[in-house]
C-alpha positions as CSV (number, residue, x, y, z in Angstrom):
1,X,80.4,4.8,120.0
2,X,80.1,1.3,118.6
3,X,83.2,-0.5,117.4
4,X,83.7,-2.3,114.1
5,X,82.9,-5.7,115.6
6,X,79.5,-4.4,116.9
7,X,78.8,-2.9,113.5
8,X,79.4,-6.2,111.7
9,X,77.2,-8.0,114.2
10,X,74.4,-5.6,113.5
11,X,74.9,-5.2,109.7
12,X,72.2,-7.7,108.6
13,X,69.6,-6.0,110.9
14,X,70.7,-2.7,109.5
15,X,70.2,-3.8,105.9
16,X,66.9,-5.5,106.8
17,X,65.5,-2.3,108.4
18,X,67.1,0.6,106.6
19,X,64.0,1.1,104.3
20,X,61.6,1.2,107.3
21,X,61.5,4.8,108.6
22,X,60.3,3.8,112.1
23,X,63.3,1.4,112.5
24,X,66.2,3.7,111.6
25,X,69.6,2.6,113.1
26,X,70.7,4.5,116.2
27,X,72.9,7.5,116.1
28,X,76.0,5.5,117.2
29,X,75.6,3.1,114.3
30,X,75.3,5.9,111.8
31,X,78.1,7.9,113.3
32,X,80.4,4.9,113.1
33,X,79.6,4.4,109.5
34,X,80.2,8.0,108.7
35,X,83.7,7.8,110.3
36,X,84.8,4.3,109.3
37,X,85.4,3.5,105.6
38,X,86.1,-0.1,106.4
39,X,82.6,-0.7,107.9
40,X,81.0,1.3,105.0
41,X,82.8,-1.0,102.6
42,X,81.7,-4.1,104.6
43,X,78.0,-2.9,104.5
44,X,78.2,-2.3,100.7
45,X,79.8,-5.7,100.2
46,X,77.2,-7.4,102.4
47,X,74.4,-5.6,100.5
48,X,75.9,-6.7,97.1
49,X,76.2,-10.3,98.3
50,X,72.5,-10.3,99.4
51,X,71.4,-8.8,96.0
52,X,73.4,-11.3,94.1
53,X,72.1,-14.2,96.2
54,X,68.5,-13.0,95.6
55,X,69.1,-12.9,91.8
56,X,70.6,-16.4,91.8
57,X,67.7,-17.7,93.8
58,X,65.2,-16.1,91.4
59,X,67.1,-17.5,88.4
60,X,67.1,-20.9,89.9
61,X,63.3,-20.7,90.5
62,X,62.8,-19.6,86.9
63,X,65.0,-22.5,85.7
64,X,63.1,-25.0,87.8
65,X,59.8,-23.7,86.5
66,X,61.1,-23.9,82.9
67,X,62.3,-27.5,83.5
68,X,58.9,-28.5,85.0
69,X,57.1,-26.9,82.0
70,X,59.4,-28.7,79.6
71,X,58.8,-32.0,81.4
72,X,55.0,-31.6,81.3
73,X,55.2,-30.8,77.5
74,X,57.3,-33.9,76.9
75,X,54.8,-36.1,78.9
76,X,52.0,-34.8,76.7
77,X,53.8,-35.9,73.5
């Protein structure tokens, strides 16, 4: 069975591929997550951090687009 260090090293790949049926994590990975609450917590926290980072990036892009639009409007006047 995999140890916690191996789980943390593979966590990003797990999150990247967990929605792709053909790329399911191996049995050892899933078994470890079933037995280890610390690694389950780590996976949840990593997932939350990725979701938050994506939201921040999206918001920054919207802000930049809004700033660009505002600058164009100011130049027209």
